[in-house]
C-alpha positions in Angstrom: 0.0 0.0 0.0 1.1 3.6 -0.6 -0.5 7.0 -0.2 0.5 10.6 -0.9 -1.9 13.4 -0.5 -3.4 15.9 2.0 -4.8 13.4 4.5 -3.1 11.6 7.3 -1.4 8.7 5.5 -1.2 6.1 8.4 -4.9 5.2 8.8 -5.4 5.0 5.1 -2.5 2.7 4.7 -3.4 0.5 7.7 -7.0 0.2 6.4 -5.7 -0.9 3.0 -3.4 -3.4 4.6 -6.3 -4.9 6.5 -8.0 -5.5 3.1 -4.8 -7.0 1.7 -3.8 -9.2 4.6 -5.2 -12.3 2.8 -2.2 -11.9 0.4 0.3 -12.6 3.2 0.3 -12.2 6.9 3.5 -13.3 8.6 4.6 -9.7 9.2 3.5 -6.2 8.5 5.0 -2.7 8.6 4.7 0.9 7.6 7.0 3.8 6.7 5.8 7.4 7.1 7.6 10.6 6.2 6.6 12.9 9.1 6.2 16.7 9.1 9.8 17.2 10.1 11.0 15.2 7.0 12.0 12.2 9.1 11.4 8.7 7.9 9.5 6.7 10.6 9.4 2.9 10.3 7.3 0.6 12.4 7.1 -3.1 11.7 6.2 -6.3 13.5 6.2 -10.0 12.9 2.9 -11.8 12.9 -0.5 -10.6 11.8 -1.5 -7.1 11.2 -3.0 -6.9 14.7 0.6 -7.0 16.1 1.5 -3.9 14.0 -1.7 -2.1 15.0 -0.8 -2.7 18.6 2.6 -1.2 18.1 1.1 1.8 16.3 -1.2 2.4 19.2 2.0 3.3 21.2 4.1 4.8 18.4 1.9 6.4 15.7 3.9 8.3 13.1 2.0 11.2 11.4 2.5 12.4 7.9 0.9 12.8 4.5 2.9 10.2 2.6 3.8 6.6 3.4 3.9 3.0 2.3 2.9 -0.2 4.1 3.2 -3.9 3.5 2.0 -7.3 4.7 4.5 -10.0 4.0 4.4 -13.7 2.9 8.0 -14.8 3.5 10.2 -15.9 0.6 13.6 -14.9 1.9 14.3 -14.8 5.6 12.2 -16.1 8.5 9.2 -14.0 9.7 10.5 -11.6 12.3 10.6 -7.9 13.0 13.9 -7.4 11.2 12.9 -9.2 8.0 9.5 -7.4 7.9 9.0 -4.6 5.4 9.7 -1.7 4.8 13.4 -1.9 4.4 15.7 1.1 4.4 19.1 2.1 3.2 21.8 2.5 5.9 21.2 6.3 6.2 17.4 5.8 6.8 16.7 8.0 3.9 15.0 5.6 1.5 12.3 3.0 2.4 11.3 0.1 0.1 8.4 -2.4 0.1 8.4 -5.3 -2.2 6.4 -8.3 -3.3 8.1 -11.1 -5.3 11.6 -12.4 -5.6 14.8 -10.8 -6.7 16.5 -13.7 -8.2 20.0 -12.1 -8.5 19.9 -10.5 -5.0 22.9 -12.5 -3.7 25.0 -11.3 -6.6 23.9 -7.7 -6.0 24.4 -8.0 -2.3 28.0 -9.2 -2.7 28.7 -6.4 -5.2 27.2 -3.7 -2.9 29.2 -5.0 0.1 32.4 -5.1 -1.9 32.0 -1.8 -3.7 30.3 0.3 -1.1 30.9 -1.5 2.1 27.2 -2.2 2.5 26.2 -3.9 5.7 22.9 -5.7 5.7 20.7 -6.3 8.8 18.1 -8.6 7.4 18.0 -11.9 5.4 15.7 -10.5 2.7 16.2 -9.7 -0.9 14.2 -6.5 -0.4 16.9 -4.8 1.6 19.2 -5.2 -1.3 16.8 -3.1 -3.4 17.0 -0.3 -0.8 20.8 -0.3 -0.9 20.8 -0.5 -4.7 18.5 2.5 -5.2 20.5 4.5 -2.7 23.7 3.7 -4.5 22.3 4.9 -7.8 20.7 8.1 -6.4 22.0 11.2 -8.1 19.3 13.8 -7.2 16.3 12.0 -8.7 14.4 9.2 -7.1 12.6 8.1 -10.3 15.9 8.0 -12.2 17.5 5.9 -9.4 14.6 3.5 -9.4 14.7 3.1 -13.2 18.4 2.4 -13.1 17.9 -0.1 -10.3 15.2 -2.0 -12.1 17.6 -2.5 -15.0 19.9 -4.4 -12.6 17.2 -6.6 -11.2 16.3 -10.1 -12.3 13.1 -11.8 -11.1 9.5 -10.9 -10.5 8.6 -8.0 -8.3 6.4 -5.1 -7.4 8.3 -2.3 -5.6 7.4 1.0 -4.0 10.0 3.5 -2.8 9.8 6.7 -0.8 12.7 9.1 0.0 12.6 11.7 2.8 14.4 14.1 0.5 11.4 14.1 -1.8 8.6 14.1 0.8 5.6 14.1 -1.6 6.7 11.3 -4.0 6.2 7.6 -4.2 8.0 5.7 -7.0 6.6 2.3 -8.0 7.6 -0.3 -10.5 6.8 -3.9 -11.3 7.7 -7.0 -13.3 5.5 -10.1 -13.4 3.8 -9.1 -10.2 0.7 -6.9 -9.8 0.8 -3.2 -9.0 -2.4 -1.1 -9.1 -2.4 2.7 -9.1 -5.3 4.6 -7.6 -6.3 8.0 -9.2 -8.1 10.5 -7.1 -8.5 14.2 -6.5 -5.7 15.7 -4.5 -4.0 12.4 -3.8 -2.5 9.3 -5.3 -2.4 5.7 -4.1 -1.0 2.3 -5.0 -1.7 -1.3 -4.0 -1.0 -4.8 -5.0 -4.8 -5.3 -5.3 -7.7 -3.0 -6.0 -9.2 -4.2 -2.7 -6.8 -1.9 -1.0 -8.0 1.2 -2.9 -11.7 1.0 -3.2 -12.5 2.7 0.1 -11.0 5.8 -1.6 -11.2 5.5 -5.3 -12.5 3.2 -8.1 -10.4 4.7 -10.8 -7.5 2.3 -11.2 -4.5 1.7 -13.5 -2.8 -1.6 -13.7 0.9 -1.1 -14.4 2.6 -3.0 -17.2 5.9 -4.8 -16.7 9.0 -2.5 -16.5 7.0 0.7 -16.1 7.9 3.2 -13.4 5.1 5.3 -11.9 5.7 8.6 -10.0 2.9 9.3 -7.6 2.4 12.8 -6.1 -0.7 14.5 -4.6 -1.2 16.2 -7.9 -1.4 13.0 -10.0 0.5 10.0 -11.4 2.9 9.9 -14.3 4.1 6.6 -15.9 7.2 6.0 -17.9 9.2 3.2 -19.3 12.7 2.4 -18.0 14.2 5.0 -20.2 11.9 7.7 -18.9 9.7 7.9 -22.0 6.0 8.6 -21.2 3.7 5.7 -21.3 0.6 4.4 -19.5 -0.8 1.3 -17.9 -4.3 -0.2 -18.2 -7.0 2.2 -16.9 -10.2 0.7 -15.6 -13.0 1.3 -13.1 -13.6 -1.1 -10.3 -17.2 -2.3 -10.5 -17.6 -4.2 -7.2 -18.5 -2.6 -3.9 -16.6 -2.3 -0.6 -19.4 -4.2 1.1 -18.1 -7.3 -0.7 -15.1 -7.1 1.6 -17.2 -7.3 4.8 -18.5 -10.5 6.5 -22.1 -9.4 6.5 -23.0 -11.4 9.6 -21.1 -14.6 8.8 -18.6 -15.8 11.3 -15.9 -16.1 8.6 -15.3 -14.8 5.1 -15.1 -18.4 3.9 -18.6 -19.3 5.1 -19.9 -16.1 3.5 -18.2 -16.9 0.2 -19.6 -20.5 0.3 -23.1 -19.1 0.5 -22.4 -16.5 -2.2 -21.7 -19.2 -4.8 -25.2 -19.5 -6.3 -25.2 -15.7 -7.0 -21.7 -15.9 -8.3 -22.5 -18.7 -10.7 -25.6 -16.9 -11.9 -23.5 -13.8 -12.6 -20.9 -15.7 -14.4 -23.5 -17.1 -16.8 -25.0 -13.6 -17.7 -24.7 -12.6 -21.3 -23.1 -15.8 -22.6 -25.3 -15.8 -25.8 -24.9 -13.1 -28.5 -27.8 -11.5 -30.5 -27.8 -14.6 -32.8 -28.1 -17.0 -29.9 -24.5 -18.2 -30.2 -22.2 -18.8 -27.2 -19.7 -16.0 -26.8 -16.7 -15.2 -24.7 -15.8 -11.9 -23.0 -13.0 -11.3 -25.4 -11.4 -13.1 -28.3 -8.6 -11.5 -30.3 -8.4 -14.0 -33.1 -10.8 -15.5 -35.7 -12.8 -18.2 -33.9 -12.7 -20.2 -37.2 -9.1 -21.0 -36.3 -10.4 -23.2 -33.5 -11.5 -25.8 -36.0 -7.9 -26.5 -36.8 -6.9 -27.2 -33.2 -5.3 -30.5 -32.5 -4.8 -30.2 -28.7 -5.9 -28.2 -25.7 -3.9 -27.8 -22.5 -5.4 -26.4 -19.4 -2.8 -24.9 -17.0 -3.5 -23.9 -13.4 -2.4 -24.3 -9.8 -4.2 -25.6 -6.7 -7.9 -25.3 -6.7 -7.9 -23.8 -10.2 -6.1 -27.0 -11.4 -9.0 -29.1 -10.0 -11.5 -26.9 -11.9 -9.3 -27.5 -15.0 -9.6 -31.3 -14.4 -13.4 -31.0 -14.4 -13.2 -29.0 -17.7 -11.1 -31.7 -19.3 -14.0 -34.1 -19.2 -16.6 -31.5 -20.5 -14.3 -30.2 -23.3 -13.4 -33.7 -24.6 -17.1 -34.7 -24.5 -18.6 -31.7 -26.1 -15.8 -30.3 -28.4 -14.3 -33.7 -29.3 -10.7 -32.7 -28.9 -7.9 -34.1 -26.7 -7.4 -32.1 -23.5 -4.7 -32.3 -20.8 -5.0 -30.6 -17.5 -1.6 -29.6 -16.3 -0.1 -28.1 -13.1 1.2 -24.8 -14.3 4.4 -24.9 -12.2 5.4 -28.1 -14.1 4.1 -27.3 -17.5 7.0 -25.4 -19.2 9.7 -27.6 -17.6 8.7 -30.8 -19.4 9.1 -29.5 -23.0 5.4 -29.7 -24.0 4.6 -29.9 -27.7 3.0 -26.6 -28.6 2.2 -25.3 -32.1 -0.2 -22.8 -33.8 -2.8 -25.6 -33.6 -2.6 -25.7 -29.8 -4.9 -23.9 -27.4 -3.8 -23.2 -23.9 -6.4 -22.3 -21.3 -4.8 -20.6 -18.3 -6.8 -20.4 -15.1 -6.1 -18.0 -12.2 -8.6 -16.4 -9.8 -6.4 -13.3 -9.3 -4.9 -13.3 -12.8 -1.6 -12.8 -11.1 -0.5 -16.4 -10.2 3.2 -16.4 -11.2 3.4 -20.0 -12.4 0.2 -19.7 -14.5 1.4 -16.5 -16.1 4.8 -18.0 -16.8 3.1 -21.0 -18.4 0.9 -18.8 -20.5 3.8 -16.7 -21.7 5.8 -19.8 -22.5 2.8 -21.1 -24.6 2.5 -17.9 -26.5 6.2 -17.8 -27.2 5.8 -21.2 -28.8 3.0 -20.0 -31.1 0.1 -21.4 -29.2 -3.0 -19.2 -28.5 -4.0 -18.6 -24.9 -7.4 -18.0 -23.4 -7.5 -16.8 -19.8 -10.1 -17.7 -17.2 -9.8 -15.2 -14.4 -11.9 -13.2 -11.9 -10.0 -9.9 -12.2 -10.5 -7.4 -15.0 -7.2 -5.7 -15.7 -5.1 -8.5 -14.3 -1.8 -9.5 -15.9 -3.3 -12.8 -17.3 -6.4 -11.1 -18.7 -4.3 -8.4 -20.4 -1.8 -10.7 -22.0 -4.0 -13.6 -23.2 -5.5 -13.8 -26.7 -8.9 -14.2 -25.2 -10.6 -14.1 -21.8 -13.7 -15.3 -20.0 -14.3 -13.7 -16.6 -15.8 -15.6 -13.7 -17.6 -12.6 -12.0 -17.2 -14.2 -8.6 -16.6 -10.8 -7.0 -14.1 -10.3 -4.2 -12.9 -13.5 -2.5 -11.1 -12.7 0.8 -10.7 -16.1 2.4 -7.4 -17.8 1.4 -9.2 -21.1 0.8 -11.0 -20.7 -2.5 -14.6 -21.6 -2.8 -16.7 -19.4 -5.1 -13.7 -19.0 -7.4 -13.7 -22.7 -7.9 -17.4 -23.1 -8.8 -17.4 -20.1 -11.1 -14.3 -21.4 -12.8 -16.1 -24.6 -13.6 -19.0 -22.6 -15.0 -16.7 -20.4 -17.1 -14.8 -23.4 -18.4 -18.1 -25.1 -19.3 -19.1 -22.1 -21.3 -15.7 -22.2 -23.0 -16.1 -25.9 -23.7 -19.5 -25.1 -25.3 -17.9 -22.3 -27.3 -15.3 -24.7 -28.6 -17.9 -27.3 -29.5 -19.9 -24.6 -31.3 -17.0 -23.2 -33.3 -15.7 -26.7 -34.1 -19.2 -27.7 -35.3 -19.4 -30.6 -32.8 -22.7 -29.3 -31.3 -25.6 -27.5 -32.9 -26.6 -24.1 -31.5 -29.7 -25.6 -30.0 -27.7 -28.2 -28.1 -25.4 -25.5 -26.7 -28.4 -23.4 -25.6 -29.9 -26.5 -24.0 -26.8 -27.1 -22.0 -26.6 -23.4 -21.0 -30.2 -23.7 -19.8 -29.0 -26.6 -17.6 -26.1 -24.5 -16.3 -28.5 -21.6 -15.5 -30.6 -24.0 -13.4 -27.7 -24.7 -11.1 -27.9 -21.7 -8.8 -31.3 -22.7 -7.5 -30.0 -26.3 -7.0 -26.9 -25.0 -5.2 -29.2 -23.1 -2.8 -30.9 -26.4 -1.9 -27.6 -28.1 -1.2 -26.5 -25.3 1.0 -29.7 -25.6 3.1 -28.2 -28.8 4.5 -25.4 -26.9 6.2 -26.6 -27.9 9.7 -26.3 -31.6 8.8 -22.8 -31.0 7.6 -21.9 -29.2 10.8 -23.1 -32.3 12.8 -21.0 -34.6 10.6 -18.0 -32.3 11.1 -18.4 -32.5 14.8 -18.4 -36.3 14.6 -15.3 -36.5 12.3 -13.2 -33.7 13.7 -11.1 -36.0 15.8 -9.9 -38.1 12.9 -6.2 -38.1 12.1 -6.6 -38.4 8.3 -9.3 -38.4 5.6 -9.5 -40.2 2.3 -11.6 -38.8 -0.6 -12.4 -41.0 -3.5 -14.2 -40.5 -6.9 -14.2 -41.4 -10.5 -14.5 -39.3 -13.7 -15.7 -35.9 -12.7 -15.8 -37.1 -9.1 -12.0 -37.4 -9.0 -11.2 -33.7 -9.2 -13.9 -33.1 -6.5 -12.3 -35.7 -4.3 -9.0 -33.9 -4.8 -10.6 -30.5 -4.1 -12.4 -31.8 -1.0 -9.1 -33.1 0.4 -7.3 -29.8 -0.4 -10.0 -27.8 1.4 -9.9 -29.9 4.5 -6.1 -30.0 4.8 -5.5 -26.3 4.1 -7.9 -25.0 6.8 -8.0 -27.8 9.4 -4.4 -29.0 9.1 -5.6 -32.6 9.1 -3.9 -34.9 6.6 -6.3 -35.6 3.7 -5.8 -37.1 0.3 -7.9 -37.6 -2.8 -7.7 -40.7 -4.9 -9.2 -42.1 -8.1 -11.4 -44.7 -6.4 -10.2 -47.4 -8.8 -6.6 -46.8 -7.6 -7.4 -47.7 -4.0 -6.6 -51.4 -4.5 -3.2 -50.4 -5.9 -1.8 -49.1 -2.7 -3.9 -46.4 -0.8 -6.3 -49.0 0.7 -3.4 -50.1 2.9 -4.1 -46.8 4.9 -7.6 -47.9 5.9 -8.0 -48.8 9.5 -11.0 -49.3 11.8 -13.0 -46.1 11.9 -11.0 -44.2 9.3 -13.2 -41.7 7.4 -13.6 -42.1 3.6 -15.6 -39.5 1.6 -17.0 -41.0 -1.6 -18.4 -39.2 -4.6 -21.2 -41.5 -5.7 -23.6 -39.5 -7.8 -25.6 -41.0 -10.7 -23.7 -41.7 -13.9 -21.9 -44.3 -16.0 -19.3 -44.9 -13.3 -21.6 -45.0 -10.2 -21.6 -48.8 -10.0 -17.8 -48.8 -9.9 -17.8 -46.3 -7.1 -20.3 -48.3 -5.1 -18.0 -51.3 -5.5 -15.1 -49.2 -4.2 -17.2 -48.2 -1.2 -17.8 -51.8 -0.4 -14.0 -52.4 -0.6 -13.2 -49.8 2.0 -16.2 -50.7 4.2 -14.9 -54.2 4.4 -11.7 -52.9 5.8 -13.3 -50.9 8.6 -13.7 -47.4 7.0 -16.6 -45.1 8.0 -18.0 -43.9 4.7 -19.6 -40.5 4.0 -21.1 -40.7 0.5 -22.3 -37.8 -1.7 -25.2 -39.3 -3.8 -28.0 -38.2 -6.0 -31.4 -37.5 -4.5 -33.7 -40.5 -4.7 -30.8 -43.0 -4.7 -31.4 -45.8 -2.2 -28.5 -48.1 -3.3 -25.7 -46.0 -1.9 -27.4 -45.7 1.5 -27.2 -49.5 1.8 -23.4 -49.3 1.8 -22.4 -46.0 3.3 -22.6 -44.9 6.9 -23.8 -41.4 6.1 -25.2 -40.0 2.9 -25.5 -36.4 1.7 -27.8 -35.9 -1.2 -27.6 -33.4 -4.2 -30.2 -32.9 -6.9 -30.1 -34.8 -10.1 -28.3 -33.0 -13.0 -26.4 -33.8 -16.1 -23.4 -36.0 -15.3 -20.8 -33.4 -16.2 -22.5 -30.7 -14.0 -22.4 -32.6 -10.7 -19.1 -31.1 -9.6 -20.7 -27.7 -9.0 -23.1 -29.3 -6.5 -21.0 -32.1 -5.0 -18.2 -29.7 -3.9 -20.6 -27.7 -1.7 -21.0 -30.3 1.1 -17.2 -30.9 1.0 -16.5 -27.2 1.4 -19.0 -27.1 4.4 -17.4 -30.2 5.9 -13.9 -28.8 5.8 -15.1 -25.4 7.1 -17.0 -26.8 10.1 -14.2 -29.3 11.0 -11.7 -26.3 11.0 -14.1 -24.3 13.2 -14.5 -27.2 15.6 -10.7 -27.4 15.9 -10.5 -23.6 16.4 -8.4 -23.0 13.3 -7.9 -19.7 11.6 -10.2 -20.4 8.8 -9.8 -17.3 6.7 -6.0 -17.1 7.1 -4.6 -20.6 7.5 -0.9 -20.9 8.4 1.8 -20.7 5.8 -0.6 -19.8 2.9 -1.3 -16.7 0.9 -4.3 -15.9 -1.3 -2.4 -14.9 -4.4 0.9 -16.6 -5.1 2.9 -14.1 -7.1 6.2 -16.0 -6.8 7.2 -19.2 -8.6 
């Protein structure tokens, strides 16, 4: 966060940090240039509340400052390693997201050439020393010169007590959003930090340098030539960042999913009744020549991509591989002009996904992005985009991003089927009608929350959980396990149910919980057989089945029912009880549901 203007900077910065804490929360700090031109730095390890406690005793006052919440990449979380970092004279303060890959080389050079002494273990402190060493009367010029020396991915903001109205910002492969307003300027790594004060935003492009003053913002390239970022207006409200009566943001966002899914489906047909995307920068007729689709994503988004693989192959009749983005470009994938890469990222700033997309484009493939954030790096750089319209998601554990990604990917699959002439327009519209019926069905599933809370209380003492499923049930098994482990800290694993006999079934002991996805479909009988296998070895089985199913109840200890839908659409419904189960187990164990340990909402480093 950064602010320069007529108002008191500190409360504005701390309020913004509170809205950004989901991005990282192992330490926090602020730097304010006070009325006497002194640079006051206060920082503390731990969550933002620790910094707020320190500021209650030591509250620097000034009209310009920067602040930061950290997710550690270099150096353990402690007061010393917390941002901001200063040069030795205490003249310059730097905050930084990302990784400076050549920091060790620069650190050695600065120590040898200038006798620099470093007090932290971070790469960020090197930037402060480097900018100071290059300063010749102009902070923007010093920052431009420093950036030319940096390797890696970063978003950096710098203040200097010799220039007490100016913040200088730059970025490369990490988000930096500028806030335009009357009589002040702001910056943030996410628009959520700005919307209490302005909706007029500008997303910086790589290797740009912005100079923020109370009178406005100017942007240049690294040679000082005028340029500009991507200007846009934020269209979601600050109320979206409040809990609105729910105990946790995660629970609020679980219950927001029906509305988010409905919003994601709005306007998906053009005036001629054909499926359309939000943006496509090439002739859709080229999609007929495709010979391969790769879906690249990380974490929960990867599981959404696995669901989309089944739908895309079934409807568009083309081979699809769902790949982990962090592994994709390291295995030398075969990419040509006939390859489509679908890159999924809730934030549009996931470093590994952006890197995979850039690699694919460099090889000649076309890239379509699925993201929740207009103006994000992924949205701007892709050849096409479909937005999920999930609204702000604050909890680190993703819920509504997942279901809206499945919906957006389903729309994309129908679009591919339409353009490749594998489905008639009427068939596409029929499937869209089925998708549009899902929000009401999701509401029905969520009404069973009390029952899931009771099951959570019963299972919360378990040491491990196994989740099993086949076909579209497999990615939901993986997602259910991920949700449980990341917020409850209980070991949980998802498996293809047919693989149980090839090793994982050895883990089953008396009373061990197994969650089985057993909805109607062509693989249901196989899943029921797998349920019988684990039951025979002492497992306690919680099954998710289709309403009206009596067979599964004969074999499972507990059954949660979801409405009957098309086989490929079940994931949007079956994930809901698993989200609720994970949430209520975490609550029963008194975990920090919205901000689980060691995790950050947006992973902007590789």
